[in-house]
N, C-alpha and C positions, 0 to 999 in steps of 0.2 A: 461215147458219153463222159468217159471218166476227162477223155481230155476238154470238153464242153466245160463241166466242173472246177477244172482249175483255169483253165480261161479265165471264169464270170471271180473266183476267188482273187486270181491278179488282179483283175480290172476294180474289182470291189475294192482293197488292198490298197490300190494307186489312188482312187475315189481319196477314202479315208484316209490317207498320208497328207494330199492333197488338200483336205479340208481343213485337216489339223494345222499345214502348213499356212495358208491362205488365215485361218484364224490367229495364228500365234504373231504374222506380219503383220495382219491389221491393228490389232493389240499392241505392239510398238510402234506404229506407226499413229498411234492415238495418246503415244506417253504412257502406257500403261504397263507397268512391269509383270512378269510371272510371278506369280505366289514364291517357287522357289526361289528368286533375286533376295529374299527377306532370312533376316536371323532376328534370336532373342537374344539382347544384350545383357551382359552379365550382374551391370548394374545402371540406372540409369543417372546417378549422381558419380561425381569425378570424388574422387578423394579430398581434395580442397573443399568439395561442395558437402559430403560426409561428415567433415571435422566442423563446419558451421552448422549444418543439421543438428548437429550431437550437442552442439553448446545451446541452441535454439531450445532444445528441447529440453533442457536442465533447468530454463529458464521459466518462472511465472509468470507467463504474460495470460492477465485475465481477459478472458470473454474472447478470444484472439488465438483463431486454430494460423499454423504455418504449413503453407503447403510449397513443393519445391517444383521448379521446372514449369512455371505457368506460363502459356502462351501469351501473347502480350495482347493479339485479337481474341483473347477469351475475357480480356479487362478492358480492351479499351476499342471501343466501335468509330469506324468512317460515318462522319457526317454526310447523311443522305442529297441535302441541299449542293452537295459540288456536283461540276458535272463530273460524268462517267468515265473518261478517261482518267479524269486526276482522283476519283474514287478508288479506282481498278488501282491506280500505282499506290494509292497510299495504304489499300486491303494484302496489297503483296507487300508492302511492306512490313508493315507490322505481321503479319503470317511468318514469316521468317523469322523474327525474335520472339524470346522467351527470357522471364525474370529468373533470375535466380530463385529466388524464394519471395513468395507474397504473405504477408501479413493480411488475416481477413476477418473483419469482426463476426462473432461465430453466432449471434444471431440470427443477422439476414444476408450475412453473407456479404457483405460492402467491401471490396478494397482499401486498405489502409495505409497501406507501408510497403512499394516494392525495395527488396534487397537485394544488392549487387555485387559481385564479388570484385573488387578492381584488381585482375590480374598482372597490371603493368608491371614490370622486373624494377623499375627506379623513379621518382619521384618528376624525373626531367622530361619521362615521355608523355606524350598527346596518349589521351583517351580514345581506343577503337570507334571509328567513326557508327558503327552499329551501336557502340555505350552512350555516346556522345546524343543521335539522333533519340534516342529511347528518353534519356535525358530531359532533352527540350520538349517531345510530347507529354512526355509524364509532367511537365512543371506546365503546359496549356492548359492541360485536362484537367491537373488540381492533385494528384497522386504524387507525395514527396516519394521521392527514391532515394534508399541509405547506401552509400556504396562504401563497403567494410573492405579492407586488405585481406589478403591472402596470409593466415597466422596457420602456425603448425598445433595453434592451441589458442584459446580465448580467453582473456580475462571477463566474467560472468557478469561480474559487477560494471564495468567498464562498458561492456556489450548492451545490458540492461539500459543503464544510461541513454548510451547513443539511439537503443531504438525509444525509448519513451520520449527522448525529445523529438523522432522523427513521426512518432502518432499524435504527439501535439501538434506538429506540421499538419496532421490532415486536416482535409474538410472531409467535416461529417456533413456534410450539403448533400442533398440528392445529385444524384451525377445529369452532367450537362446533356439532353434530349436532342435525338437527331433533328 
């Protein structure tokens, strides 16, 4: 009787392990990662972004909220009249990108101005392809982009003038619908 119970326990344990193994393998095959694959970052902003954020919070930007690390896909939409494959490619492209900061009208959440830190080491370097792409798309959709050089500190008067000029360029019209 005892050997029968041990045999049953071994069979059930083997089946349980097989089920868990198959479930994990299926999840990995579907491109899903186990929860253990993730960790909490110590900070969501880089030191350069934190420096700019501190300067932005020092400014008196009336009726404007400042949001860091905003997904481009949360701000821009892909037109639904495009062919399916082109729509998928366009959506995937904007889902991989984010704005360093986005200035948003406080009253209705309308995006006003994207702020991008220019991390090029020299003026001769070309803009990274992703930054150039975002600039082109933002121009096409009417969202101004202000590129700011990385600094160890920002002159608040100069920064305020740059932002005011960018906000003046902002189109305050209804967004283009799909």
